[in-house]
C-alpha positions as CSV (number, residue, x, y, z in Angstrom):
1,M,16.1,121.5,110.8
2,K,17.5,123.2,113.9
3,R,17.9,121.1,117.0
4,T,19.6,121.2,120.4
5,Y,22.6,119.1,121.2
6,L,24.8,118.4,124.2
7,Y,28.4,118.1,123.1
8,L,30.5,116.0,125.5
9,S,33.4,113.7,125.0
10,D,33.3,114.4,121.2
11,I,29.8,113.1,121.0
12,F,26.6,115.0,120.0
13,E,23.6,114.0,122.0
14,L,20.2,115.2,120.8
15,L,18.3,117.2,123.5
16,P,14.5,118.0,123.6
17,Y,14.8,121.7,124.2
18,S,13.6,124.5,121.8
19,F,15.6,127.7,121.1
20,R,13.2,129.6,123.2
21,E,13.7,127.3,126.2
22,L,17.5,127.6,125.9
23,V,17.4,131.4,125.7
24,E,14.9,131.8,128.6
25,A,17.1,129.6,130.8
26,W,20.3,131.5,129.7
27,E,18.7,134.8,130.4
28,R,18.0,133.8,134.0
29,G,21.8,133.1,134.2
30,P,24.1,131.0,132.1
31,L,24.4,128.4,134.9
32,C,20.6,128.0,134.9
33,L,21.0,126.7,131.3
34,F,23.5,124.1,132.5
35,G,20.8,122.9,134.9
36,L,18.9,121.4,131.9
37,V,21.8,119.0,131.2
38,R,23.4,118.5,134.6
39,D,21.9,115.0,135.1
40,R,23.1,113.8,131.7
41,V,26.6,115.2,132.3
42,E,26.8,113.6,135.8
43,R,25.8,110.2,134.3
44,E,28.7,110.5,131.9
45,L,31.4,112.0,134.1
46,G,30.5,111.3,137.7
47,V,30.1,113.7,140.5
48,I,30.2,117.4,139.4
49,K,32.4,119.4,141.7
50,G,32.0,122.8,140.0
51,V,30.7,124.5,136.9
52,K,31.9,127.7,135.3
53,H,30.4,129.5,132.3
54,Y,33.2,129.7,129.8
55,G,31.6,131.5,126.9
56,T,28.5,132.0,124.7
57,F,28.2,132.5,121.0
58,I,25.0,133.7,119.4
59,D,24.5,134.3,115.7
60,L,20.9,135.5,115.2
61,K,21.3,135.6,111.4
62,S,22.1,131.9,111.2
63,M,20.1,131.1,114.5
64,I,23.2,129.4,116.0
65,F,23.5,129.3,119.8
66,V,26.5,127.7,121.6
67,V,27.3,127.9,125.3
68,E,30.4,126.3,126.8
69,Y,30.9,125.3,130.4
70,M,34.1,124.1,132.2
71,V,33.0,121.3,134.4
72,D,35.1,120.0,137.3
73,Y,34.3,116.4,138.0
74,E,35.3,113.3,139.9
75,G,34.4,109.9,138.6
76,E,35.5,106.3,138.8
77,G,39.2,106.3,138.1
78,A,39.2,109.8,136.5
79,S,38.8,113.4,137.6
80,G,39.5,116.7,136.1
81,T,38.0,119.5,134.1
82,V,36.2,119.1,130.8
83,G,34.4,121.4,128.3
84,V,30.7,120.8,127.9
85,K,28.7,122.6,125.2
86,I,25.0,123.1,124.5
87,I,24.4,123.8,120.9
88,Y,21.4,124.9,118.9
89,A,21.9,124.7,115.1
90,D,21.1,122.9,111.9
91,N,24.6,121.4,111.8
92,P,26.3,121.2,115.1
93,Q,29.8,120.8,113.5
94,V,29.4,124.1,111.6
95,A,28.2,125.7,114.8
96,L,31.3,124.5,116.6
97,M,33.5,125.9,113.9
98,K,31.8,129.3,114.2
99,Y,32.1,129.2,118.0
100,Y,35.9,128.5,117.8
101,E,36.3,131.3,115.2
102,A,34.5,133.7,117.6
103,E,36.6,132.5,120.5
104,K,39.9,133.2,118.6
105,K,38.6,136.7,117.8
106,G,37.6,137.3,121.4
107,K,34.0,137.7,120.5
108,L,32.4,135.2,123.0
109,I,30.0,136.5,125.6
110,K,31.8,135.8,128.9
């Protein structure tokens, strides 16, 4: 069963969004999609100083959708930049492998 996940700090968190909701938000602009998870990311990291869309991978055959953001943050005792991903897939680990393969081949939507 396909589901949506937030991938942050090597942890997959289940999200309540459908594929349609993700794509509609992404079509308005990749940063609009990040708005769906911003509160969750801030709770984990602290104050978000900036967000940049890094890349998107879509495989319509497998119905896999992965979007990565680089998030600049400042929290208690820590600050920096971290990658945050929104994933729609049966198996988020497999989706990540496909995403990284596409990244290596230069096939991400930037």
